[in-house]
N, C-alpha and C positions, 0 to 999 in steps of 0.2 A: 841672396835672391837677385837674379838678373833684372835690371831695370830697362832693358832695351825693348823697343816695340817690335811687333812681328809684321810680316807682310800683310798689306791690306787685303781684305776679303770682300768680294762683291756679292750682295744678296739681291733679292727682288726689289728692295727699297733703296738700293744704292751701295756705295762702298763704305765699309767701316774699318777703322784702324785705331790704334792707341799710341800715345806717346807719354813719356814720363811727365808727371805734373811738376811745374815749377812753383814752389810754395809761395813765392813773392809775386811773380809775374801773373800767375793764374788766380791769386787769392780773391781779387775783386769779382771775377767771373764766378768762381765757385761759391763765394759768399751769397751771391744772388740766388744760386741754386739751392743751397742747404737751408736758407732761411725762408724759402717760399712755402706757403701753406700746404702745398701738396707733398712737401718733403718732411712732414711731421715725424715719420718713423726714422729719419736720419738723426734725430735728437740734437739738432743744432739750431732750432728755431730762433733762439734769442742771442745767437752768436754775433759778436761785433767783427768787423773786418780783421782787427788785430787777433781775435780769437782764432779765426780761420788760418791766418798766417802762422800763428804759433802751433796749431794742431798739425798742419801739414809740413812745417819745418821739422817737427819732432818725428813725423813719419819718414821724411826724407833722410833723416839721420839714423833711423832705426835699422838694425840688422835684419829683422824678421818681418818687416812691414813696408810696403811701398804703395804709391798712388799713381794713377794714370788719368789723363784726359782722353776720353774717347771722341773720335771724330767721325762725322757722317758727311760723306762727300767733301772732306777736308775741313769742315766746320765743327767747332766744339759742340758736343751733343750729350755727353754723359760723363760721369765720374766713376772710376773703378778703383777699388782697393784690393790688394792681394796681401795675405799674411800667412805666416806659418803658425797653425793652431796649436802646435806643441809649445810655442813660446808666447803667443799673443791671443787675446780674446777668450780662449777656451781652456786655459791651463787649469787642470784639476776638475774639469767638467765632463770630460770624456777621455777615452783611451785612444790617443793618436796612433795612426798607422804610417809606415813609410810611404811617401808619395802623397800625403794629405796636403791640400792647399786650401786656405780659407779665402773667402771672397765677399765683398760688398759692392753694390753698384747703385747708382742713382741717375735716372734719366732727367735731363734738363727740362724745366717747365717750358711750355710753348702754348701760344694762342692758336696754332694751326696744327693740331695733332694728326699724325699719319696712322691709318689703320694698320695694326701689326708691327708698329715701330718698336715698342718695348720688347716684343718677342724677338725681333731682329737684333736688338741691342744685347739681350742676355745671351743669344746664340753667339754673337761676336765675342762677348766676354769669355764664354766657355771655350771658344776656339782659341782665344789668346792663351788661356790657362793651360789647355791641353797641348798647345804648340811646344810647351816645355816637356821633353820626354820624361822628366823626373816626376811630373804630376800624374798620379794615377787615380786620385779621387778628390773631388771638390767638396768642401764642407761649408755650410751656411747656417746661420742662426738668426733668422728673421723674427721679429716680434710675433707672438702667437696671434695677435689681433689683425695682422696684415694679411687678410685673406686673399687679396689680389696677387701678392707676390708668392703666396703658397701655390696658387694655381699656376702661375707662370713657372715657378721652379719645377713643379710636377711635369709641365709640358716639355721641359728640356731634359727630363730624366731623373730628377731628384726624387728620393724616397725619404719621407719623414720617419725619424726613429723615435724621438720622445721629446717631451718638453723639459727644458732646463731653466733654472733660475740664475740669471746673471745679475750683477749689481744694478744695472740700469733698466732691465726688462725681463719679462718671462719670454723665453725664446723657444722656437721649434727647431731642434737640431735635425738637420737633413743632410743627406749625402748623395753624390752622383759620381759613379765611376766613369772611366773613359768609355767602357762598353755601353753603359746605360745612355750616355750622351749621344754616342754614335747611332744607337738604335732609335733614339728620339728624333734625330735629324732625318733618318731614313723614313720614319713614320710621317714626319711633317712634309717631306718631299712627295711621298705617295699621296697624302691628303690633298696637296696642292694640285698634283696632276689629275686626281679624280675630280676635283672641283672644276678644273679647266675643261675636262672632257664632258662633264655634266652641263656646263655652260654652253659648250659648243653644240651639244645634242639638243638642248632647249632652244638655242637659236635656230638650228636647222628645222626643228619642228614648227617654230613660229613662222618661218618663211615658207613652209611647205604648202602646196595647194590644198584647198579644203573642199569637201562635198557640200551639198545643199544645207546640211545641218551645222556646217562650220567645223567639222571634225577633220583633223589633219589626216591625210591619206598618203 
C-alpha cells in the first residue's frame, strides 16, 4: 500500500492534506488525541505514550495497514488509518472484493470547534482514499453505538449492510463505492448552493421596502 500523501484539497473550511504518520515523532501528539474522553470509540483511553508508539510502529511496519496525520491549513487536525480488509480487521467477517479499502479516522479534540469540520475531514479522507485508482470501495466497521459517526458516514455515501461481532466491539459493517461518494459530494454542493441562495433571498426581503403593515413589497 502506498504511503505517500496526495495533493492538498481546499474546502469551505480551508485546506486539508495528509502525510504519513511518524510513529515516534507523532506519538505524543496522537497520545493526547486517542486518550481524550471524546475518543472513547477509538478504544485507547488508557493507553500510555509507549503503547501508542508500539501500536503505530507496528502499523508502520505492516504490509497491509498504514497511518497518516491529517492537516488542516498545515496544522495537525486528524488521524487516519487505511488498511486492506482482506488481511486486517475484517478477516473472516465478510467477503472482500477487489478494490476494497478499510478506513478509520479520528478528529483531534478542540476547545474551538468549527461547524461542519468533521464532515469536511471525512470528505478529505475519502478523497485521499479514492485518489488511489485501485480503490473502488471503502469499508468501515464503527461501533454500533456510535450514532454520530453512522450519520456522518451516511452523509458521504456509506450504506450499512449488517452488524458484525468483532473481538473488541459489535460493529456496523458499511460500504461506500466511488460512485456513491461522488454522488454524495454533488448532493452536498447542491445543498450548500441552495442554502446560499435562500440566505441571499432572505436578506433581500429583509432589506426590501415595506408597506404600512410592515409587509415586504
